[in-house]
C-alpha positions in Angstrom: 120.5 133.5 167.8 124.2 132.6 168.4 127.3 133.9 167.9 130.3 131.9 165.6 133.4 133.4 165.7 137.2 132.9 165.0 139.4 134.2 168.0 141.8 136.5 167.1 144.5 134.9 169.5 143.7 131.2 168.1 143.0 131.5 164.0 142.7 127.6 164.4 139.7 127.6 166.6 136.1 128.7 166.9 134.0 130.0 169.6 130.0 129.3 169.4 128.3 131.1 172.0 125.3 130.2 174.0 122.1 132.1 173.4 122.8 136.1 172.9 121.1 137.8 175.2 122.2 141.4 174.3 124.5 143.2 171.7 126.0 146.6 172.2 127.4 148.4 169.3 130.8 150.3 169.9 131.7 151.5 166.6 131.2 150.8 162.7 133.7 147.4 163.1 133.0 146.4 166.8 130.2 145.5 169.3 129.8 143.6 172.7 127.7 140.6 172.8 126.4 139.2 176.0 124.9 135.9 176.5 123.8 134.3 179.8 127.7 133.7 181.2 129.9 135.8 179.1 131.0 138.5 176.8 132.1 138.3 174.0 134.3 141.5 171.9 133.2 141.4 168.5 135.6 143.0 165.7 135.6 143.2 161.9 132.2 143.3 159.7 131.3 139.7 159.8 128.5 137.7 158.1 124.8 137.8 159.1 123.5 134.0 158.2 119.8 132.8 159.1 120.1 129.2 159.8 117.4 126.9 161.4 118.0 125.5 165.1 118.4 122.1 163.3 122.0 123.1 162.0 123.6 124.3 165.2 125.1 120.8 165.7 127.4 121.4 162.2 128.3 124.1 163.9 129.3 122.6 167.1 130.7 120.3 165.2 133.2 123.5 163.6 131.5 123.7 160.6 131.8 126.8 158.5 128.6 128.8 158.6 129.1 130.0 155.2 129.3 125.8 154.2 126.2 124.7 156.5 124.2 127.8 154.6 124.9 126.4 151.4 123.4 123.2 152.5 120.0 125.1 152.6 118.1 124.6 149.4 116.1 128.1 149.3 112.0 127.4 148.9 110.6 128.2 145.3 108.0 130.7 146.5 104.9 131.7 144.1 104.0 135.5 144.1 101.2 135.7 146.5 102.6 133.2 149.4 102.6 135.5 151.8 98.3 136.0 151.0 97.9 132.5 151.0 99.8 131.3 154.1 97.8 134.4 156.0 94.8 133.3 154.8 95.4 129.8 155.7 96.4 130.9 158.8 93.0 132.9 159.5 91.2 129.6 158.2 93.3 127.1 161.1 92.3 129.9 163.6 88.8 130.1 162.7 88.7 126.3 162.8 90.0 126.0 166.0 87.9 128.3 167.7 84.7 126.7 166.6 86.2 123.1 168.4 86.0 124.8 171.7 83.0 124.6 173.3 82.2 128.2 174.4 81.1 128.6 178.4 77.1 129.3 177.4 77.1 125.9 175.1 75.5 124.2 178.3 78.4 121.8 177.9 78.8 120.0 180.9 82.3 120.1 182.3 81.6 117.3 185.1 
């Protein structure tokens, strides 16, 4: 997770943090964010966006996260897609286990 923000002292600029290590809620509209090398104080309600990492370069260029989020086309998901994905995952796991030789299968590892 990273934080994209507009500094209060420089509204024409932006800040994109490195990976966030911790967030401490100070009050209803304020929080302290700790990254590897910095501490930031956040004020105001803000917005939350879940963007794939592939979009980070756009944020680094200074593009607004609201506009970047509009570029993401939501996937159409049919009812039951979660159950189907879990079943597919289970089949893949069983398939992977069957491909690995068992220790007592008699195969020589030399």
